[in-house]
N, C-alpha and C positions, 0 to 999 in steps of 0.2 A: 132653570131645572132642569135638570136627564129624567131621561125617560124613565117608568121602571120598569124593565125586565119586563116581559111576556114571562103568562104562567102554563108550562109545561102543561094538558092536559092528561094525566098519564093513561086515562079509559083512550082515550085518544088514538095515544103509542101505542096504545096492544092494541090496538085494533089494527090497527098501518102495520103493524112485526104478522099481526096477521092474516091478511090479507099479499100482501107480499109475497106471505111462507107460498098460495097455495098459484102466485104467480113463480118461482124457486116452481117447484117443482116440477113445471111444463117444461123449464131449460130457460126462462130467460134471464137474461143477466141479470144480479146484483143493482144495480143500480137503476135501468129501468125498470123490473118489481118494486121499490122504496119509491120510484117518481111516478108511476102508475098510480099508487097502490094511497101517497100521500096528494092524485088530483082527488079520488073520487072520495078518500075522505073531508078536503074541503067541498068538496060541488056541497057535498052529503053535515054539510059541518051545521046548519038549525033548521035537522029533522031527524025522527029514530028510520035506522038507519035496516031499513026492512033488506033481506036477505035477497027478495030476489030481486031489485031495485041493484043493488052492488050489484048480481050475476047480470043483469041488463048491460049495466056504464061499464062490468069490467071484459063484454060482446063484443061491444062496440068502438075498446082504442084496440081489443085483442084485432076484429075486424080491419082498421082502417091500418096497424102498426107490424101483426101480428097471425091473418092470417091462415097459416098450416097453423098456427097450436092452438086453435078456439076450437075442434073435435075431443084432441087432448085434452084443455083446458074441464070440458063435459066428461070429459071421461075419470079423469080425476077428480072431482065434485062427488061419482054414481062411490068415485073405491070408496072413498072419506067420509062416504051418507052412511055405508055397506053395515047390514047386521052383524052380520058378522066378525069378532073381532079379528085386526091385521098382526099374527104371529110371524114378529122377524127371526130366525136363526143366523149368525156372521158370524159362519167357523176362520178359526186362523191360530197360528202358533206364537207365539212370547212375542212378543217386540213388534209385530205385526202392524196391527195398530187398529184392531177389534174393537179400543172400546170407544176410541175417537170417532170411528166411522159411525160404532152406531149413536153416543152422542148431539153428530150435525144427522144422522136421516132419525133421530128423535128426533128429532125439533123441528126440520121440515115435517116430517110427519103429526109433527102434533101429540105425540107419546109420550109419553114424562111412565112409563113403569120400563126401565131401564134395570135388568137382569146380567152379571157375569157372573160365568161360573167358580172363579176365584171366589165370590161369595157364597156362593152355596158350599162352596168347599169347606168356608168358613164353621157356615151355620155346624153340617154336618158332621166332626169334627168335633162340633166342642159336644157331643153328644156318643162319640167315637174315639173315648183319648187312645194315644199314640202306641202305650201297648196290648189294643185288643185290634186295633190295623192301622202298625208305622204307614202304610204305603199313601195315607188321605193326607199324612202335616209331615211330607216332602215336595218340596216344588214340583210340577211337569212334569222337570229337564234333570232334575234329581235323583227322581225315583229308580233306575238302574242300577244300584247302591246297595240296593233292599232287597233287588232281583237274587240270588240265593242258585234257582236248580236251573238256571239256562245260564248254560255255553257260552253262547256271541253276546258279546259287549252289547251290539246294535236290540238283536233281540231278546237281554235284556232287557233295556229301554222301553219298548215299542213295546214289552208283556207288561213293562212299570206302565207304563201311560196306561196303557189300556183297561188294566184293575183297576185304578187308578180312575178312569172318566168314568167307566159304568155304575162307579159309588157316588160322584158324582152329576150322573144319566141319572139317577135317580132322585136328586133332589127338583132338577130341569122339569121333570117330567112333574113335578108340584107345580113347577112357576108355574105352566102352560094351564094343566088341567084350571085353576085354580084363575088365570089371564080372563079363561072359556066360562068359567062356571059368575066370572063377574063384570064376561064382554063387555073386556078394558082391552085395549090395545096393548100389544109388549114388542122389543126387541129382547135374545137373551143371547150375551154376546161371548167367546172365549175360546182359550184352544179343547178345554173336555169337549165344544158339541163335536165329534169324530160320523163323519158321513156312512152308513151305515149299521153301527149301531144303537141308529134312534129305533130297531122299529117298532115303539111306543104313538109312536106320534100318527099313524095310520087309523088308529082310530080315533086320533080329534079332528080327520078328517077331512067332516061334517059340520062336522058346529064350528069348529073356527077358516080360516085365513090362511095355509101355516106353508113359510119361504124360505125355503137355505139356502144361501147365501157364502162362500167360501175364497175368503179376503186371500191375502196373498202380497211378497216379497222375492220375486226369482234370484235379482240378485244379488248375492252373498253383502256384495258394501252398501247398494244402502239400506236391509236390516239395520249391518247393524252401523248407520247415522243412527237408523230409528232410537237407537239406542243411548248415542249422545241427548237428542233429544227429548226423550224424554226426561235423563238426567236434566236439566238443564232447567225443564220444567218442572219437576221435584227430586232434590237433592238426595232423598231417603229412599230413594231406585235408584243404588247405585249400577254403574255401565261397567266397575271393574266386576262383577260380580255375574254380569249378564257376557261377559265375554272371557272368564273362565272356561261358562259352560254353554262355547257357540258351539261348540262342534255336537253339542246333543239338542243342542237345542232348532237346529238347521234338521237334525237327523226323523224329530219329532215333525215340523215344517212338510218335512220328504216328507210322508208316511201320511199324513194331513189329506197335501195334491194328491197324491195317490189314492187316496182314498175317494176322496172327491169326483174324479175322474173315472173311476168304476161305478161310482153309486149314480152319475149326471147330475152333479151339483157343479152352477156355473162357481167358476174362478173369475176374480178380479181383481187383478193386479192396480197395487196402493200406493203409486209412487206419483200421483198428486191428489188431493183427500180430492179436489173438487170435482174433479174425471168421476175417482171409486165411488160416490155420494151418488151422481145419472146416475153412473150403469146399477149402484143398485134398487135408485125407484123404479132404475129400467126395466131392471130383471123383476121385478116389483105388481109392478104396468105390466106385464107380459102376461102373469103368473095369473091376473084375473079378464085378460081379453085371449090370450093368444097360450094358453092352458097345454 
């Protein structure tokens, strides 16, 4: 008679996943992180999982296999247990990959509140009709078409983009304020997070740990490939539209990177998702221990 299939314990799987994330955060490769997590889970399978005992077992394994990462493990536990909410701002141009990196970093840091500036813009424009504020109803790379009082095509685009961003940033501040009030960690991502235009963050620095990074793809060819990937993942996001406005998208990208450099916001190149997420984690880590 064939054996019954082994029952999968959902709570056990969830526990292993959470433990693995704590190891991935310090740079342990994925396979090894899950291997260690399963090993510890099996050792504690017949008893309550006391956090102190789990930490002790992790320390034993790290001392044996990854001694240089033990201090980093302790530091990340302090970060994750901090009473101050962590708010990460991932700036970046259209198609650079801010939403993908926000989800990946959110998963690693167990942050479930992830807000895009496009979503904030969508909410705001429900209350401000197109005839009241038309610039809010255009894409960030099309806003130059609505600006008549500026002669230069480049300046029209940047003027329109900044005008739109300033409206969206009112909503972003509300998201930050809400996260602090509820004491929850949050990630905000999107093109409207313009370095140097978010002075309101200063008044919240004592109440939250706020980390800002600029995501970038310097090579035009690689940037174009991102739109191809978008189209394959979601047919509704037609790459032809983005290609038609690729010049404008790159001009906004150039402006954002320039603003990041002027305002000492670290720039992370997004050619490899794994490397980019680790760089963002390193920036968060450094913000706590080497401000």
